[in-house]
C-alpha positions in Angstrom: 166.3 -96.4 -8.5 166.4 -97.5 -12.1 168.7 -100.6 -12.6 169.5 -99.6 -16.1 171.0 -96.3 -14.9 172.5 -97.3 -11.6 173.8 -100.8 -12.0 175.9 -102.5 -14.6 178.0 -105.5 -15.3 181.7 -104.7 -14.9 182.6 -107.2 -17.6 180.8 -105.1 -20.2 183.4 -102.4 -19.7 186.3 -104.9 -19.8 184.9 -106.4 -23.0 184.6 -102.9 -24.7 188.1 -102.1 -23.7 189.5 -105.2 -25.1 187.5 -104.8 -28.3 189.0 -101.3 -28.7 192.5 -102.6 -27.9 192.1 -105.3 -30.7 190.5 -102.7 -33.1 187.7 -105.1 -33.8 185.4 -102.3 -35.1 187.9 -101.7 -37.9 187.9 -105.5 -38.8 184.2 -106.4 -38.5 180.7 -105.0 -39.3 178.5 -103.6 -36.6 176.2 -106.5 -36.6 179.1 -109.1 -36.2 180.4 -106.9 -33.3 177.0 -106.9 -31.6 176.6 -110.7 -31.9 180.2 -111.2 -30.8 179.5 -109.1 -27.7 176.6 -111.2 -26.7 178.6 -114.4 -27.3 181.6 -113.1 -25.2 179.4 -111.9 -22.4 177.4 -115.1 -22.2 180.7 -116.9 -21.6 181.6 -114.6 -18.5 180.2 -114.5 -15.0 178.4 -111.4 -14.0 180.0 -108.7 -11.8 177.5 -106.1 -11.0 178.6 -102.7 -9.6 177.2 -99.3 -9.1 180.3 -97.2 -9.3 183.6 -97.7 -11.2 185.5 -96.5 -8.0 184.2 -99.7 -6.3 186.2 -101.7 -8.6 189.2 -99.5 -8.7 189.7 -99.4 -4.9 188.4 -102.8 -3.7 189.4 -105.3 -6.4 192.6 -107.1 -5.7 195.2 -107.1 -8.5 195.0 -111.0 -8.7 191.3 -110.9 -9.3 191.6 -108.0 -11.8 194.2 -110.1 -13.7 192.0 -113.1 -13.7 188.9 -111.1 -14.9 191.2 -109.6 -17.8 192.3 -113.1 -18.7 188.8 -114.5 -18.7 187.8 -111.7 -21.1 190.7 -112.4 -23.5 189.9 -116.1 -23.6 186.2 -115.4 -24.0 186.9 -113.0 -27.0 189.2 -115.5 -28.7 186.6 -118.3 -28.4 183.8 -116.2 -29.5 185.6 -114.8 -32.6 186.3 -118.5 -33.6 182.7 -119.4 -32.9 181.4 -116.5 -34.9 183.6 -117.1 -37.8 182.5 -120.8 -38.1 178.8 -120.0 -37.5 178.2 -116.8 -39.2 176.1 -117.0 -42.3 
């Protein structure tokens, strides 16, 4: 088993989805997005999974909503942080 191939943090997927919805790649350069991703993920708890189906079938709607909200808040905070600290 290789961890990098078999296991990942589900929040990474949620962050990428929200970045796409916000069209951040159209607004910011690649280096900014990479740093932003780190700042966002460092604010969030980890939720490791092996298979996406695990989250689809076993995650209660209330927990999914909370995770989505956590991502939105983390992105908002991270963008403000990056704007004020980016040189």
